[in-house]
DSSP file (Angstrom, degrees, kcal/mol; ACC not computed):
  #  RESIDUE AA STRUCTURE BP1 BP2  ACC     N-H-->O    O-->H-N    N-H-->O    O-->H-N    TCO  KAPPA ALPHA  PHI   PSI    X-CA   Y-CA   Z-CA
    1    1 A M     >        0   0    0      0, 0.0     4,-1.1     0, 0.0     5,-0.1   0.000 360.0 360.0 360.0 -34.8   40.5  -15.9    3.2
    2    2 A A  H  >  +     0   0    0      1,-0.2     4,-2.8     2,-0.2     5,-0.2   0.816 360.0  64.0 -73.5 -31.5   38.5  -14.3    0.3
    3    3 A A  H  > S+     0   0    0      2,-0.2     4,-2.5     1,-0.2     5,-0.2   0.917 101.1  46.8 -63.3 -47.6   36.0  -17.1    0.4
    4    4 A P  H  > S+     0   0    0      0, 0.0     4,-2.4     0, 0.0    -1,-0.2   0.908 115.2  46.9 -61.7 -42.6   34.5  -16.5    3.9
    5    5 A I  H  X S+     0   0    0     -4,-1.1     4,-2.6     2,-0.2    -2,-0.2   0.931 112.8  50.1 -65.4 -45.7   34.2  -12.8    3.2
    6    6 A D  H  X S+     0   0    0     -4,-2.8     4,-2.1     1,-0.2    -1,-0.2   0.894 110.8  48.8 -59.8 -42.2   32.6  -13.5   -0.2
    7    7 A L  H  X S+     0   0    0     -4,-2.5     4,-2.6     2,-0.2    -1,-0.2   0.891 110.5  51.4 -63.5 -40.6   30.1  -15.9    1.4
    8    8 A E  H  X S+     0   0    0     -4,-2.4     4,-2.8     2,-0.2    -2,-0.2   0.906 111.1  47.7 -62.0 -42.7   29.3  -13.4    4.1
    9    9 A L  H  X S+     0   0    0     -4,-2.6     4,-2.4     2,-0.2    -1,-0.2   0.897 112.3  48.8 -67.1 -38.2   28.6  -10.7    1.5
   10   10 A K  H  X S+     0   0    0     -4,-2.1     4,-2.4     2,-0.2    -2,-0.2   0.902 112.6  48.8 -66.7 -41.2   26.4  -13.0   -0.6
   11   11 A K  H  X S+     0   0    0     -4,-2.6     4,-2.6     2,-0.2     5,-0.2   0.955 114.1  44.9 -61.6 -51.4   24.5  -14.0    2.5
   12   12 A A  H  X S+     0   0    0     -4,-2.8     4,-2.1     1,-0.2    -2,-0.2   0.901 114.3  49.4 -61.7 -39.3   24.0  -10.4    3.6
   13   13 A F  H  X S+     0   0    0     -4,-2.4     4,-2.2     2,-0.2    -1,-0.2   0.872 109.9  50.7 -68.4 -37.5   23.1   -9.4    0.1
   14   14 A A  H  X S+     0   0    0     -4,-2.4     4,-2.4     2,-0.2    -2,-0.2   0.905 110.8  49.4 -65.4 -42.6   20.6  -12.3   -0.2
   15   15 A E  H  X S+     0   0    0     -4,-2.6     4,-2.4     1,-0.2    -2,-0.2   0.912 111.6  48.7 -63.2 -41.3   18.9  -11.2    3.1
   16   16 A L  H  X S+     0   0    0     -4,-2.1     4,-2.7    -5,-0.2    -2,-0.2   0.895 110.5  51.6 -64.2 -41.0   18.7   -7.6    1.9
   17   17 A Q  H  X S+     0   0    0     -4,-2.2     4,-2.6     2,-0.2    -1,-0.2   0.911 110.5  48.3 -64.7 -42.0   17.2   -8.7   -1.4
   18   18 A A  H  X S+     0   0    0     -4,-2.4     4,-2.1     1,-0.2    -2,-0.2   0.911 112.4  48.1 -63.5 -41.7   14.6  -10.7    0.4
   19   19 A K  H  X S+     0   0    0     -4,-2.4     4,-2.6     2,-0.2    -2,-0.2   0.895 111.5  51.1 -65.2 -41.0   13.8   -7.9    2.7
   20   20 A M  H  X S+     0   0    0     -4,-2.7     4,-2.8     2,-0.2     5,-0.2   0.929 110.0  48.7 -65.7 -43.4   13.5   -5.5   -0.3
   21   21 A I  H  X S+     0   0    0     -4,-2.6     4,-2.5     1,-0.2    -1,-0.2   0.930 112.5  49.1 -62.5 -43.2   11.1   -7.8   -2.2
   22   22 A D  H  X S+     0   0    0     -4,-2.1     4,-2.5     1,-0.2    -1,-0.2   0.933 112.1  47.5 -57.9 -47.9    9.0   -8.1    0.9
   23   23 A T  H  X S+     0   0    0     -4,-2.6     4,-2.4     1,-0.2    -2,-0.2   0.909 111.2  51.3 -65.1 -40.8    9.0   -4.4    1.4
   24   24 A Q  H  X S+     0   0    0     -4,-2.8     4,-2.4     2,-0.2    -1,-0.2   0.895 109.9  50.1 -61.6 -41.2    8.1   -3.8   -2.3
   25   25 A Q  H  X S+     0   0    0     -4,-2.5     4,-2.4    -5,-0.2    -2,-0.2   0.932 111.6  48.1 -66.3 -42.7    5.2   -6.3   -2.1
   26   26 A K  H  X S+     0   0    0     -4,-2.5     4,-2.5     1,-0.2    -2,-0.2   0.882 111.8  49.7 -64.7 -37.2    3.9   -4.6    1.0
   27   27 A A  H  X S+     0   0    0     -4,-2.4     4,-2.3     2,-0.2    -1,-0.2   0.895 110.9  49.8 -68.9 -38.4    4.1   -1.2   -0.6
   28   28 A K  H  X S+     0   0    0     -4,-2.4     4,-2.4     2,-0.2    -2,-0.2   0.911 111.1  49.6 -62.9 -44.7    2.3   -2.5   -3.7
   29   29 A L  H  X S+     0   0    0     -4,-2.4     4,-2.4     1,-0.2    -2,-0.2   0.917 110.8  48.9 -60.1 -43.8   -0.4   -3.9   -1.5
   30   30 A A  H  X S+     0   0    0     -4,-2.5     4,-2.6     2,-0.2    -1,-0.2   0.925 110.6  51.2 -63.3 -41.2   -0.8   -0.6    0.4
   31   31 A D  H  X S+     0   0    0     -4,-2.3     4,-2.3     1,-0.2    -2,-0.2   0.901 110.5  49.1 -63.5 -39.6   -1.0    1.3   -2.9
   32   32 A L  H  X S+     0   0    0     -4,-2.4     4,-2.3     2,-0.2    -1,-0.2   0.912 111.9  48.5 -68.1 -40.5   -3.7   -1.0   -4.2
   33   33 A Q  H  X S+     0   0    0     -4,-2.4     4,-2.5     2,-0.2    -2,-0.2   0.900 110.6  51.2 -63.3 -40.9   -5.6   -0.6   -1.0
   34   34 A I  H  X S+     0   0    0     -4,-2.6     4,-2.3     2,-0.2    -2,-0.2   0.896 110.6  49.2 -63.0 -41.0   -5.3    3.1   -1.2
   35   35 A D  H  X S+     0   0    0     -4,-2.3     4,-2.6     2,-0.2    -2,-0.2   0.914 111.7  48.0 -61.9 -43.6   -6.6    3.1   -4.7
   36   36 A Q  H  X S+     0   0    0     -4,-2.3     4,-2.4     1,-0.2    -2,-0.2   0.905 112.5  48.5 -70.1 -39.8   -9.5    1.0   -3.8
   37   37 A L  H  X S+     0   0    0     -4,-2.5     4,-2.3     2,-0.2    -1,-0.2   0.878 109.6  52.6 -65.4 -36.7  -10.4    3.2   -0.8
   38   38 A T  H  X S+     0   0    0     -4,-2.3     4,-2.6     2,-0.2     5,-0.2   0.949 110.3  48.9 -65.0 -47.1  -10.1    6.3   -3.0
   39   39 A R  H  X S+     0   0    0     -4,-2.6     4,-2.4     1,-0.2    -2,-0.2   0.922 111.7  48.7 -57.3 -44.2  -12.6    4.7   -5.5
   40   40 A M  H  X S+     0   0    0     -4,-2.4     4,-2.4     1,-0.2    -1,-0.2   0.882 111.1  50.7 -65.5 -37.8  -15.0    3.8   -2.7
   41   41 A K  H  X S+     0   0    0     -4,-2.3     4,-2.3     2,-0.2    -1,-0.2   0.927 111.7  46.6 -65.8 -44.1  -14.8    7.3   -1.3
   42   42 A K  H  X S+     0   0    0     -4,-2.6     4,-2.9     2,-0.2     5,-0.2   0.890 111.9  51.3 -63.8 -38.9  -15.5    8.9   -4.8
   43   43 A H  H  X S+     0   0    0     -4,-2.4     4,-2.5    -5,-0.2     5,-0.2   0.947 111.8  46.9 -63.1 -47.5  -18.4    6.5   -5.3
   44   44 A A  H  X S+     0   0    0     -4,-2.4     4,-2.3     1,-0.2    -1,-0.2   0.869 113.1  49.3 -63.5 -36.2  -19.9    7.4   -1.9
   45   45 A N  H  X S+     0   0    0     -4,-2.3     4,-2.5     2,-0.2    -2,-0.2   0.935 112.6  47.0 -70.1 -43.2  -19.4   11.1   -2.6
   46   46 A L  H  X S+     0   0    0     -4,-2.9     4,-2.2     2,-0.2    -2,-0.2   0.893 113.0  48.8 -63.9 -38.6  -21.0   10.9   -6.1
   47   47 A T  H  X S+     0   0    0     -4,-2.5     4,-2.6    -5,-0.2    -1,-0.2   0.902 111.0  51.0 -67.4 -39.8  -23.9    8.8   -4.6
   48   48 A H  H  X S+     0   0    0     -4,-2.3     4,-2.0    -5,-0.2    -2,-0.2   0.915 110.0  49.8 -63.3 -43.3  -24.3   11.4   -1.8
   49   49 A T  H  X S+     0   0    0     -4,-2.5     4,-0.9     2,-0.2    -2,-0.2   0.904 111.9  47.7 -61.6 -42.5  -24.4   14.3   -4.4
   50   50 A E  H  < S+     0   0    0     -4,-2.2     4,-0.5     1,-0.2     3,-0.5   0.904 112.3  49.3 -67.3 -42.7  -27.0   12.5   -6.5
   51   51 A I  H >< S+     0   0    0     -4,-2.6     3,-1.0     1,-0.2    -1,-0.2   0.841 103.9  60.1 -66.2 -31.3  -29.2   11.7   -3.4
   52   52 A A  H 3< S+     0   0    0     -4,-2.0    -1,-0.2     1,-0.2    -2,-0.2   0.809 100.4  56.1 -65.2 -30.2  -29.0   15.3   -2.3
   53   53 A S  T 3< S+     0   0    0     -4,-0.9    -1,-0.2    -3,-0.5    -2,-0.2   0.645  91.5  91.2 -75.8 -15.3  -30.6   16.4   -5.6
   54   54 A L  S <  S-     0   0    0     -3,-1.0    -3,-0.0    -4,-0.5     0, 0.0  -0.491  86.7-101.5 -82.3 149.7  -33.7   14.2   -5.0
   55   55 A P    >   -     0   0    0      0, 0.0     3,-1.4     0, 0.0    -1,-0.1  -0.287  30.6-113.6 -64.4 159.0  -36.8   15.4   -3.2
   56   56 A G  T 3  S+     0   0    0      1,-0.2    17,-0.3    -4,-0.0    -2,-0.1   0.724 111.9  60.3 -64.3 -24.4  -37.3   14.4    0.4
   57   57 A T  T 3  S+     0   0    0      2,-0.1    -1,-0.2    16,-0.0     2,-0.1   0.471  75.3 119.0 -84.3  -2.0  -40.3   12.2   -0.4
   58   58 A T    <   -     0   0    0     -3,-1.4     2,-0.4     1,-0.1    15,-0.2  -0.432  67.1-126.3 -71.8 136.5  -38.5    9.9   -2.7
   59   59 A R        -     0   0    0     -2,-0.1     2,-0.4    13,-0.1    13,-0.1  -0.676  29.9-166.5 -82.4 131.5  -38.5    6.4   -1.5
   60   60 A M  E     -A   71   0A   0     11,-0.8    11,-2.7    -2,-0.4     2,-0.4  -0.949   6.1-160.4-125.7 143.0  -34.9    4.9   -1.2
   61   61 A Y  E     -A   70   0A   0     -2,-0.4     2,-0.5     9,-0.2     9,-0.2  -0.930   8.9-145.6-124.3 141.8  -33.8    1.4   -0.8
   62   62 A E  E     -A   69   0A   0      7,-3.0     7,-2.8    -2,-0.4     2,-0.5  -0.929  23.1-126.8-108.5 129.7  -30.5    0.0    0.4
   63   63 A G  E     +A   68   0A   0     -2,-0.5     2,-0.5     5,-0.2     5,-0.2  -0.621  29.0 177.5 -79.2 123.9  -29.3   -3.2   -1.2
   64   64 A V  E >   -A   67   0A   0      3,-3.4     3,-2.1    -2,-0.5     2,-0.4  -0.908  61.8 -59.1-126.5 103.1  -28.5   -5.9    1.3
   65   65 A G  T 3  S-     0   0    0     -2,-0.5    -2,-0.0     1,-0.3     0, 0.0  -0.469 120.8 -15.2  59.4-115.9  -27.5   -9.2   -0.3
   66   66 A R  T 3  S+     0   0    0     -2,-0.4     2,-0.3    -3,-0.1    -1,-0.3   0.325 128.7  64.2 -99.9   7.6  -30.4  -10.2   -2.5
   67   67 A M  E <  S-A   64   0A   0     -3,-2.1    -3,-3.4    -5,-0.0     2,-0.4  -0.830  70.0-131.7-129.6 166.9  -33.0   -7.9   -1.0
   68   68 A F  E     -A   63   0A   0     -2,-0.3     2,-0.4    -5,-0.2    -5,-0.2  -0.965  15.2-153.5-122.3 134.4  -33.6   -4.2   -0.6
   69   69 A I  E     -A   62   0A   0     -7,-2.8    -7,-3.0    -2,-0.4     2,-0.3  -0.909  23.1-117.0-112.8 134.5  -34.5   -2.5    2.6
   70   70 A L  E     +A   61   0A   0     -2,-0.4     2,-0.3    -9,-0.2    -9,-0.2  -0.548  42.2 177.7 -69.0 126.5  -36.5    0.8    2.7
   71   71 A Q  E     -A   60   0A   0    -11,-2.7   -11,-0.8    -2,-0.3     2,-0.1  -0.929  28.3-113.4-129.4 152.0  -34.3    3.5    4.3
   72   72 A S     >  -     0   0    0     -2,-0.3     4,-1.9     1,-0.1     5,-0.2  -0.440  30.5-112.2 -79.5 161.9  -34.8    7.2    4.9
   73   73 A K  H  > S+     0   0    0    -17,-0.3     4,-2.3     1,-0.2     5,-0.1   0.861 117.1  51.3 -60.0 -39.1  -32.9    9.8    3.1
   74   74 A E  H  > S+     0   0    0      2,-0.2     4,-2.3     1,-0.2    -1,-0.2   0.876 106.9  52.5 -68.4 -37.1  -31.1   10.8    6.3
   75   75 A E  H  > S+     0   0    0      2,-0.2     4,-2.0     1,-0.2    -2,-0.2   0.921 111.6  46.2 -65.4 -44.2  -30.1    7.3    7.1
   76   76 A I  H  X S+     0   0    0     -4,-1.9     4,-2.4     1,-0.2    -2,-0.2   0.931 112.3  51.3 -64.3 -44.8  -28.5    6.7    3.7
   77   77 A N  H  X S+     0   0    0     -4,-2.3     4,-2.1     1,-0.2    -1,-0.2   0.875 109.8  48.9 -62.5 -36.3  -26.7   10.1    3.8
   78   78 A T  H  X S+     0   0    0     -4,-2.3     4,-2.4     2,-0.2    -1,-0.2   0.882 111.1  51.0 -69.9 -36.9  -25.2    9.2    7.3
   79   79 A Q  H  X S+     0   0    0     -4,-2.0     4,-2.2     2,-0.2    -2,-0.2   0.885 110.9  48.0 -63.5 -40.8  -24.1    5.9    6.0
   80   80 A L  H  X S+     0   0    0     -4,-2.4     4,-2.0     2,-0.2    -2,-0.2   0.884 112.1  48.2 -72.2 -36.8  -22.4    7.5    3.0
   81   81 A T  H  X S+     0   0    0     -4,-2.1     4,-2.7     2,-0.2    -2,-0.2   0.901 111.6  50.9 -70.4 -37.0  -20.7   10.1    5.1
   82   82 A D  H  X S+     0   0    0     -4,-2.4     4,-2.8     1,-0.2     5,-0.3   0.938 109.4  51.5 -62.0 -44.0  -19.5    7.4    7.5
   83   83 A K  H  X S+     0   0    0     -4,-2.2     4,-1.9     1,-0.2    -1,-0.2   0.894 110.4  47.4 -57.5 -43.2  -18.1    5.5    4.6
   84   84 A Q  H  X S+     0   0    0     -4,-2.0     4,-2.3     2,-0.2    -1,-0.2   0.912 112.5  50.2 -65.8 -43.0  -16.2    8.5    3.3
   85   85 A K  H  X S+     0   0    0     -4,-2.7     4,-2.6     1,-0.2    -2,-0.2   0.929 111.5  46.7 -65.8 -43.6  -14.8    9.2    6.8
   86   86 A T  H  X S+     0   0    0     -4,-2.8     4,-2.4     1,-0.2    -1,-0.2   0.870 111.2  52.7 -65.6 -33.7  -13.6    5.6    7.3
   87   87 A S  H  X S+     0   0    0     -4,-1.9     4,-2.4    -5,-0.3    -1,-0.2   0.916 110.0  48.3 -64.4 -42.4  -12.1    5.6    3.9
   88   88 A D  H  X S+     0   0    0     -4,-2.3     4,-2.4     2,-0.2    -2,-0.2   0.938 112.0  49.0 -60.5 -46.8  -10.2    8.8    4.7
   89   89 A E  H  X S+     0   0    0     -4,-2.6     4,-2.4     1,-0.2    -2,-0.2   0.933 113.1  46.8 -60.9 -46.4   -9.0    7.4    8.1
   90   90 A K  H  X S+     0   0    0     -4,-2.4     4,-2.5     1,-0.2    -1,-0.2   0.883 110.9  51.8 -66.2 -37.2   -7.8    4.2    6.4
   91   91 A I  H  X S+     0   0    0     -4,-2.4     4,-2.1     2,-0.2    -1,-0.2   0.907 111.1  47.9 -63.8 -42.3   -6.0    6.1    3.6
   92   92 A K  H  X S+     0   0    0     -4,-2.4     4,-2.0     2,-0.2    -2,-0.2   0.887 112.7  49.4 -65.7 -40.0   -4.2    8.3    6.1
   93   93 A E  H  X S+     0   0    0     -4,-2.4     4,-2.1    -5,-0.2    -2,-0.2   0.926 112.7  45.7 -66.7 -44.2   -3.2    5.2    8.1
   94   94 A L  H  X S+     0   0    0     -4,-2.5     4,-1.2     1,-0.2    -2,-0.2   0.859 113.3  50.0 -66.7 -35.0   -1.9    3.3    5.1
   95   95 A E  H  < S+     0   0    0     -4,-2.1     4,-0.3     2,-0.2    -1,-0.2   0.872 111.5  48.9 -72.0 -34.7    0.0    6.4    3.8
   96   96 A S  H >< S+     0   0    0     -4,-2.0     3,-0.7     1,-0.2    -2,-0.2   0.878 114.7  44.8 -74.5 -34.8    1.7    6.9    7.3
   97   97 A N  H 3< S+     0   0    0     -4,-2.1    -1,-0.2     1,-0.2    -2,-0.2   0.718 112.9  53.4 -73.2 -21.6    2.7    3.2    7.4
   98   98 A N  T >< S+     0   0    0     -4,-1.2     3,-0.9    -5,-0.2    -1,-0.2   0.404  82.2  95.9 -94.4   0.0    3.9    3.3    3.9
   99   99 A G  T X  S+     0   0    0     -3,-0.7     3,-0.7    -4,-0.3     4,-0.2   0.865  77.3  48.9 -67.0 -44.1    6.2    6.3    4.2
  100  100 A P  T 3> S+     0   0    0      0, 0.0     4,-1.3     0, 0.0     3,-0.4   0.287  79.0 101.4 -86.1  14.8    9.7    4.8    4.8
  101  101 A R  H <> S+     0   0    0     -3,-0.9     4,-1.7     1,-0.2     5,-0.1   0.845  76.7  56.3 -66.1 -31.9    9.6    2.3    1.9
  102  102 A D  H <> S+     0   0    0     -3,-0.7     4,-2.2     1,-0.2    -1,-0.2   0.828 102.4  56.0 -69.8 -29.1   11.8    4.5   -0.4
  103  103 A V  H  > S+     0   0    0     -3,-0.4     4,-2.0     2,-0.2    -1,-0.2   0.928 107.4  47.8 -70.1 -41.6   14.6    4.6    2.1
  104  104 A S  H  X S+     0   0    0     -4,-1.3     4,-1.6     1,-0.2    -1,-0.2   0.907 112.5  50.2 -66.3 -37.9   14.9    0.8    2.4
  105  105 A G  H  X S+     0   0    0     -4,-1.7     4,-1.6     1,-0.2    -1,-0.2   0.914 111.9  46.4 -64.6 -42.0   14.9    0.4   -1.4
  106  106 A S  H  X S+     0   0    0     -4,-2.2     4,-1.7     1,-0.2    -1,-0.2   0.794 107.9  56.3 -75.6 -27.1   17.6    3.1   -1.9
  107  107 A S  H  X S+     0   0    0     -4,-2.0     4,-1.2     1,-0.2    -1,-0.2   0.882 108.0  48.9 -70.1 -33.8   19.8    1.6    0.8
  108  108 A L  H  X S+     0   0    0     -4,-1.6     4,-1.7     2,-0.2    -2,-0.2   0.887 108.8  52.0 -69.9 -37.0   19.8   -1.7   -0.9
  109  109 A C  H  < S+     0   0    0     -4,-1.6    -1,-0.2     1,-0.2    -2,-0.2   0.863 108.8  51.9 -67.4 -32.8   20.6   -0.2   -4.3
  110  110 A G  H  X S+     0   0    0     -4,-1.7     4,-0.7     1,-0.2    -1,-0.2   0.776 108.0  53.1 -71.7 -24.5   23.6    1.6   -2.6
  111  111 A L  H  X S+     0   0    0     -4,-1.2     4,-2.5    -3,-0.2     3,-0.3   0.860  95.1  68.7 -77.7 -35.3   24.8   -1.7   -1.2
  112  112 A A  H  X S+     0   0    0     -4,-1.7     4,-2.0     1,-0.2     5,-0.2   0.898  99.3  46.1 -51.8 -51.1   24.9   -3.6   -4.5
  113  113 A P  H  > S+     0   0    0      0, 0.0     4,-2.2     0, 0.0    -1,-0.2   0.848 111.9  52.6 -66.2 -31.6   27.7   -1.8   -6.0
  114  114 A A  H  X S+     0   0    0     -4,-0.7     4,-2.5    -3,-0.3    -2,-0.2   0.923 109.3  48.5 -70.0 -40.5   29.9   -2.0   -2.8
  115  115 A S  H  X S+     0   0    0     -4,-2.5     4,-2.2     1,-0.2    -1,-0.2   0.896 111.9  50.0 -64.1 -37.4   29.4   -5.8   -2.6
  116  116 A Q  H  X S+     0   0    0     -4,-2.0     4,-2.5    -5,-0.3    -1,-0.2   0.885 109.3  51.5 -69.4 -36.1   30.3   -6.0   -6.2
  117  117 A K  H  X S+     0   0    0     -4,-2.2     4,-2.7     2,-0.2    -2,-0.2   0.921 110.0  49.6 -63.1 -43.4   33.5   -3.9   -5.6
  118  118 A A  H  X S+     0   0    0     -4,-2.5     4,-1.8     1,-0.2    -2,-0.2   0.909 111.5  48.3 -65.3 -38.3   34.5   -6.1   -2.8
  119  119 A A  H  X S+     0   0    0     -4,-2.2     4,-2.0     1,-0.2    -2,-0.2   0.915 113.1  48.6 -69.0 -40.6   34.0   -9.3   -4.9
  120  120 A D  H  X S+     0   0    0     -4,-2.5     4,-1.7     1,-0.2    -2,-0.2   0.873 108.8  53.0 -64.3 -38.2   36.0   -7.6   -7.7
  121  121 A A  H  X S+     0   0    0     -4,-2.7     4,-2.2     1,-0.2    -1,-0.2   0.853 108.9  49.9 -64.4 -36.8   38.8   -6.6   -5.3
  122  122 A D  H  X S+     0   0    0     -4,-1.8     4,-1.9     1,-0.2    -1,-0.2   0.897 109.1  51.8 -69.4 -38.3   39.0  -10.3   -4.1
  123  123 A D  H  < S+     0   0    0     -4,-2.0    -2,-0.2     2,-0.2    -1,-0.2   0.866 110.8  48.1 -64.2 -35.6   39.2  -11.5   -7.7
  124  124 A I  H  < S+     0   0    0     -4,-1.7    -2,-0.2     1,-0.2    -1,-0.2   0.928 114.8  45.0 -71.6 -44.8   42.1   -9.1   -8.5
  125  125 A Q  H  < S-     0   0    0     -4,-2.2    -2,-0.2    -5,-0.1    -1,-0.2   0.799 104.3-145.4 -72.3 -27.2   44.0  -10.1   -5.4
  126  126 A G     <  -     0   0    0     -4,-1.9     2,-0.1    -5,-0.2    -1,-0.1  -0.053  38.7 -40.3  81.9 168.8   43.5  -13.7   -5.9
  127  127 A P              0   0    0      0, 0.0    -4,-0.0     0, 0.0    -5,-0.0  -0.421 360.0 360.0 -70.1 139.2   42.9  -16.4   -3.2
  128  128 A S              0   0    0     -2,-0.1    -2,-0.0     0, 0.0    -3,-0.0   0.446 360.0 360.0 -85.6 360.0   45.2  -15.9   -0.2
């Protein structure tokens, strides 16, 4: 009688462990993406600040692959602000999708001692 319950507990625990590992991997990926977007946003902000200090007659070029294209100061500024806005939107989206990860991790941690207690109780009672 103890063996089927023990197997069910092991199976449920293995499924929860797999789910926890998957959730942790997704959370790490989301954190890395948020870090990358934050760096890109800071870079765009710094570039925008530096460009703002230049005179309006300064020739500016945008790098595209192996070539550079002459762009106006306004075009470059709009591209940088668009990059900052899209980064903000993506960061908010990732943070909203990443919210409930702590709940799943803590529920698994709460289950581990209970399954161990059940296994210990079976060991004490012995096979039926």
